[in-house]
C-alpha positions as CSV (number, residue, x, y, z in Angstrom):
1,M,132.8,109.0,110.0
2,Y,132.2,106.7,107.1
3,N,132.5,107.8,103.5
4,L,130.3,105.9,101.1
5,F,132.0,107.4,98.0
6,T,135.6,106.5,98.9
7,G,134.9,103.5,101.1
8,S,136.9,104.8,104.0
9,G,135.8,103.2,107.3
10,F,134.0,100.3,105.5
11,D,135.0,96.7,104.9
12,T,135.8,96.9,101.2
13,G,136.0,93.2,100.5
14,F,133.7,91.3,98.3
15,M,130.2,91.8,99.6
16,G,131.5,93.7,102.5
17,E,129.6,96.6,104.2
18,W,130.6,99.0,101.4
19,S,129.2,97.0,98.5
20,L,126.1,96.1,100.6
21,A,125.5,99.8,101.2
22,W,125.6,100.5,97.4
23,L,123.4,97.5,96.7
24,S,120.9,98.7,99.2
25,L,120.8,102.1,97.4
26,V,120.0,100.3,94.2
27,I,117.2,98.3,96.0
28,L,115.8,101.6,97.4
29,F,115.7,103.0,93.9
30,F,113.8,100.1,92.5
31,I,111.4,100.0,95.5
32,I,110.5,103.7,94.8
33,A,110.1,103.1,91.1
34,I,107.8,100.1,91.6
35,A,105.9,101.8,94.3
36,N,105.4,104.8,92.1
37,K,104.0,102.6,89.3
38,W,101.7,100.5,91.5
39,I,100.5,103.0,94.0
40,T,99.4,105.4,91.2
41,E,97.7,102.4,89.4
42,F,95.5,102.0,92.4
43,G,94.6,105.7,92.4
44,Y,96.5,106.8,95.5
45,G,98.8,109.8,95.7
46,F,102.5,109.3,95.5
47,N,105.3,111.8,95.2
48,A,108.3,110.0,93.7
49,L,110.6,113.0,93.8
50,M,110.2,113.5,97.5
51,A,110.5,109.8,98.1
52,Y,113.9,109.8,96.4
53,A,115.0,112.9,98.2
54,V,113.9,111.9,101.7
55,S,115.0,108.3,101.5
56,F,118.5,109.0,99.9
57,I,119.3,111.9,102.2
58,G,118.3,109.9,105.3
59,F,120.3,106.9,104.0
60,F,123.4,109.0,103.5
61,I,123.2,110.6,106.9
62,V,122.8,107.4,108.8
63,I,125.4,105.5,106.8
64,S,127.9,108.3,107.2
65,I,127.4,108.4,111.0
66,T,126.9,104.7,111.9
67,G,128.3,102.8,109.0
68,S,125.5,100.3,109.4
69,T,123.8,99.1,106.2
70,K,120.8,97.7,108.1
71,W,119.9,100.9,109.9
72,S,120.5,103.1,106.9
73,F,118.3,100.8,104.7
74,L,115.6,101.0,107.3
75,T,115.9,104.8,107.3
76,G,115.6,104.7,103.6
77,I,112.4,102.7,103.8
78,I,111.0,105.1,106.3
79,G,112.0,107.9,103.9
80,V,110.0,106.3,101.1
81,I,107.0,106.2,103.4
82,V,107.3,109.7,104.5
83,G,108.4,111.3,101.2
84,G,106.3,109.2,98.9
85,F,103.1,108.5,100.8
86,L,102.8,111.3,103.3
87,V,104.0,114.1,101.1
88,G,102.1,112.5,98.2
89,Y,98.9,112.7,100.2
90,F,99.2,116.5,100.2
91,W,101.2,117.1,97.0
92,D,100.4,114.4,94.5
93,T,102.7,114.4,91.4
94,S,101.4,111.2,89.9
95,D,99.7,111.3,86.5
96,G,96.5,109.6,87.7
97,G,97.6,106.0,87.3
98,G,95.2,103.5,85.7
99,D,93.3,105.8,83.3
100,W,93.8,103.7,80.2
């Protein structure tokens, strides 16, 4: 098992797996924030809360089991698609987007 909070099991050197895992979490955060802005501007439904929840939970599960930053980032992107777009199709929490 890998622990993202303490770094046990990871390479903790400069730009090792541990720092890349935290960097990929930051990138996931900005992908969701930008997607929330732009998708709602075009008038489509997007649920940012579920995008954060599904992508981060999936990320933490995969990184804890495998320790692979690539697979956990891919799981996070799939979580953005499932949580943001698919759930947003049924439960839209956006404010309507481009109504200036």
